[in-house]
C-alpha positions in Angstrom: 69.6 -9.8 -9.0 68.1 -8.3 -12.2 64.4 -7.8 -12.9 62.4 -9.8 -15.4 59.8 -8.6 -17.9 56.4 -10.2 -18.5 57.5 -11.7 -21.9 60.7 -13.0 -20.4 58.8 -14.8 -17.7 56.4 -16.4 -20.2 59.4 -17.3 -22.5 61.1 -19.1 -19.6 58.0 -21.1 -18.9 57.4 -21.9 -22.6 60.9 -23.3 -23.3 60.9 -26.8 -24.9 62.3 -28.2 -21.7 59.4 -26.7 -19.7 57.3 -29.8 -19.3 58.2 -30.0 -15.6 57.4 -26.3 -15.1 59.0 -23.9 -12.6 58.5 -24.0 -8.9 57.7 -21.0 -6.8 61.3 -20.9 -5.6 62.6 -21.1 -9.2 60.4 -18.1 -10.1 61.7 -16.1 -7.1 65.2 -16.6 -8.3 64.4 -14.9 -11.6 63.8 -11.5 -10.1 64.3 -9.4 -7.0 60.8 -7.8 -7.2 58.3 -10.3 -5.6 55.3 -7.9 -6.1 56.0 -7.5 -9.8 56.5 -11.3 -10.2 53.2 -12.0 -8.4 51.4 -9.6 -10.8 52.9 -11.2 -13.8 52.1 -14.8 -12.6 48.5 -13.8 -11.8 48.0 -12.3 -15.3 49.4 -15.5 -16.9 47.2 -17.8 -14.8 44.0 -15.7 -15.3 44.4 -16.0 -19.1 45.2 -19.7 -18.9 48.6 -19.1 -20.5 50.1 -20.7 -17.5 48.6 -23.3 -15.2 49.1 -23.7 -11.4 49.9 -27.4 -10.8 52.0 -29.5 -8.6 51.9 -32.2 -6.0 54.6 -31.7 -3.4 55.4 -28.1 -4.4 53.6 -25.4 -6.2 54.6 -25.5 -9.9 53.8 -23.2 -12.8 53.7 -24.7 -16.3 52.9 -23.2 -19.7 49.6 -24.3 -21.2 51.4 -25.8 -24.2 53.3 -28.1 -21.8 50.3 -29.2 -19.7 50.0 -32.8 -21.0 51.8 -34.4 -18.1 49.9 -32.4 -15.5 46.3 -32.6 -16.7 43.7 -35.3 -17.4 41.6 -35.0 -20.6 37.9 -35.5 -20.0 34.5 -34.7 -21.5 31.9 -32.5 -19.9 28.2 -33.0 -20.6 26.6 -29.6 -21.1 23.1 -30.8 -21.3 21.6 -32.9 -18.5 23.3 -34.7 -15.6 26.8 -33.5 -16.2 26.0 -29.8 -16.5 28.4 -27.9 -14.4 27.7 -25.4 -11.6 29.0 -21.9 -12.3 30.4 -19.8 -9.6 28.9 -16.3 -8.9 30.5 -13.2 -7.5 28.7 -13.9 -4.2 30.9 -17.0 -3.7 34.0 -14.7 -3.0 36.3 -17.5 -4.1 38.6 -17.3 -7.1 37.7 -19.8 -9.7 41.2 -21.1 -10.3 41.6 -22.1 -6.7 38.5 -24.3 -6.8 38.7 -25.6 -10.3 41.5 -25.1 -12.8 39.3 -26.2 -15.7 37.1 -23.8 -17.5 34.7 -25.0 -20.3 34.9 -21.8 -22.4 38.6 -21.2 -21.9 39.5 -24.8 -22.5 37.4 -25.1 -25.6 38.9 -21.9 -27.1 42.4 -22.9 -26.4 41.9 -26.5 -27.5 40.7 -25.3 -30.9 44.2 -23.8 -31.4 46.0 -26.7 -29.8 44.1 -29.6 -31.4 47.3 -31.5 -32.2 48.0 -31.8 -28.5 44.7 -33.7 -27.7 44.2 -35.9 -30.7 44.4 -39.0 -28.5 41.3 -37.8 -26.6 37.8 -39.2 -27.3 35.8 -37.3 -29.9 33.0 -35.4 -28.1 29.4 -35.5 -29.2 27.3 -32.4 -29.7 26.4 -32.1 -26.0 30.0 -32.8 -24.8 32.9 -30.5 -24.6 36.5 -31.6 -24.1 38.1 -30.1 -21.0 41.5 -30.4 -19.3 41.3 -31.1 -15.6 44.0 -30.6 -13.0 43.1 -33.4 -10.6 42.0 -32.3 -7.2 40.1 -34.1 -4.4 37.0 -31.8 -4.7 36.6 -32.0 -8.5 34.3 -34.5 -10.3 35.5 -36.5 -13.4 34.0 -33.7 -15.5 35.9 -31.0 -13.8 33.0 -29.5 -11.9 33.2 -28.8 -8.2 31.9 -31.4 -5.9 30.6 -29.0 -3.2 29.8 -31.5 -0.4 33.3 -32.9 -0.6 34.8 -29.3 -0.8 32.8 -28.3 2.3 33.8 -31.4 4.2 37.5 -30.7 3.5 37.2 -27.0 4.4 35.3 -27.7 7.6 37.7 -30.3 8.9 40.7 -28.1 8.0 39.2 -25.0 9.6 38.2 -26.9 12.8 41.8 -28.1 13.1 43.1 -24.5 12.8 40.6 -23.3 15.4 41.8 -25.9 17.9 45.5 -25.1 17.1 45.8 -21.4 16.6 49.0 -20.2 14.8 49.6 -23.8 13.6 52.5 -24.2 11.2 51.9 -25.5 7.7 54.2 -28.4 8.3 52.1 -29.5 11.3 48.9 -29.3 9.1 50.5 -31.3 6.4 51.5 -34.0 8.9 47.9 -34.2 10.1 46.3 -34.4 6.7 49.1 -36.1 4.7 46.9 -39.2 4.2 44.1 -37.1 2.8 45.6 -34.8 0.2 48.9 -33.5 -1.1 50.8 -30.4 0.1 49.7 -28.4 -2.9 46.0 -29.4 -2.4 46.4 -28.3 1.2 47.7 -25.0 0.1 44.8 -24.6 -2.3 42.3 -25.2 0.6 44.2 -22.8 2.8 44.0 -20.1 0.1 40.3 -20.6 -0.2 39.9 -20.1 3.5 42.0 -17.0 3.3 39.9 -15.6 0.5 36.8 -16.3 2.7 38.5 -14.4 5.5 38.3 -17.5 7.7 42.0 -17.8 8.1 45.0 -15.4 8.2 48.6 -16.4 7.4 51.8 -15.0 8.9 55.4 -15.9 8.1 57.8 -16.0 11.0 61.5 -16.3 10.9 64.6 -15.5 12.9 66.4 -12.2 12.3 69.7 -12.6 10.5 72.7 -12.3 12.9 76.4 -12.8 12.8 78.2 -15.6 14.4 76.7 -16.7 17.7 78.7 -16.5 20.8 78.4 -16.7 24.6 77.4 -13.1 24.9 75.3 -12.8 21.7 72.0 -11.0 21.9 68.8 -13.0 22.1 67.5 -14.1 18.7 64.7 -11.8 17.5 62.0 -13.0 15.2 60.4 -11.2 12.3 56.7 -11.5 11.4 55.7 -10.8 7.8 52.7 -11.4 5.5 55.1 -12.8 2.9 58.1 -15.2 3.2 61.2 -13.0 3.3 63.5 -16.0 3.1 63.1 -19.7 2.4 63.5 -20.5 6.1 60.4 -18.5 7.1 57.6 -20.7 8.4 53.9 -20.2 7.5 51.6 -20.0 10.6 47.8 -20.1 10.1 45.3 -18.5 12.6 41.5 -18.7 12.4 39.8 -15.4 12.5 36.9 -14.3 14.7 33.6 -15.9 13.6 35.5 -18.0 11.0 33.0 -20.9 11.2 30.1 -18.5 10.7 31.8 -17.1 7.6 32.3 -20.6 6.2 28.7 -21.5 7.1 27.4 -18.4 5.3 29.4 -19.3 2.2 27.9 -22.8 2.3 24.4 -21.4 2.7 24.8 -18.9 -0.2 26.2 -21.6 -2.5 23.3 -23.9 -1.7 20.7 -21.2 -2.3 22.4 -20.1 -5.6 23.0 -23.5 -7.1 20.7 -25.9 -5.3 23.6 -28.2 -4.5 22.0 -29.7 -1.4 18.4 -30.8 -0.6 16.4 -28.2 1.2 16.0 -30.5 4.2 19.7 -30.3 5.0 
C-alpha cells in the first residue's frame, strides 16, 4: 500500500463528490502509515480545512462540503449569547467540545459567502457560525457546561462500575441518549482529562484451526491494528477526582455555575 502526501489527502477530501466525506476506515485505506495519516488529519482539522463529523461513524469532510453536516446559526457577541472561551487550564481540545469557532468561522465565511447566502443576515452584534450539532452545544454553538458535565459524569460512572468495558457495550447502554460519534467524542474528552484509558484487544492471526491448534493468543495495543480489534475502556485511579477538578476549575474561570453549588 503506497503512502499519501498532505496535499493528496486534502485533494481526496475536496473532490466534488466529497459531500459525504471519508470515514476513518476509508482514510486508513489510503496509506500504510497510520502515524503520518493521523498527523495530516490533525493539521487539517486544526486549521478548519477539514471537519470531524458523523453520526454512526467518524467522518471527515472538507470545509467546502460542510453544508449537509452543519447548521448555520447566529452568535450574539454582546450580552446574553456571549460565548465562554476555553483556557489552557481546561486541558481539553477545543474541537472535541465544540467544532464551531467564532473567529475561524467568520474568516472562512468571508471567503465562502456564496455557500451561506440562505442564512439570516447578522446584525452588528451577531456573527454567523457553523455548528456541528452535539448534545452539549447550545443553539449558538457555545458549550452548555452543565449538560456536558452530566454526560461526562454518567459515562465515567458507568466505566468505573464496568472496568475494561467494550465500546459496543457502552453504545448499547447509551444508544437512547447520543449517537456513536458523540459517545466517541465524550470518551476522547475523558481520555484527554486522563480519567479513562483505551486499549484495543484482538486475536493473533493464525492459520487454519484444527484439533491440535495452539490456544488463541490475544494482542493488546493502544491503536487498532485491524478492523476486528475491539476498544476497551478502563477508568484510571482517581478518575472522578480529576473530573471534579476540571469542573471546579471551569466554574471558577468562567462562572458557569452559581457559587452555592
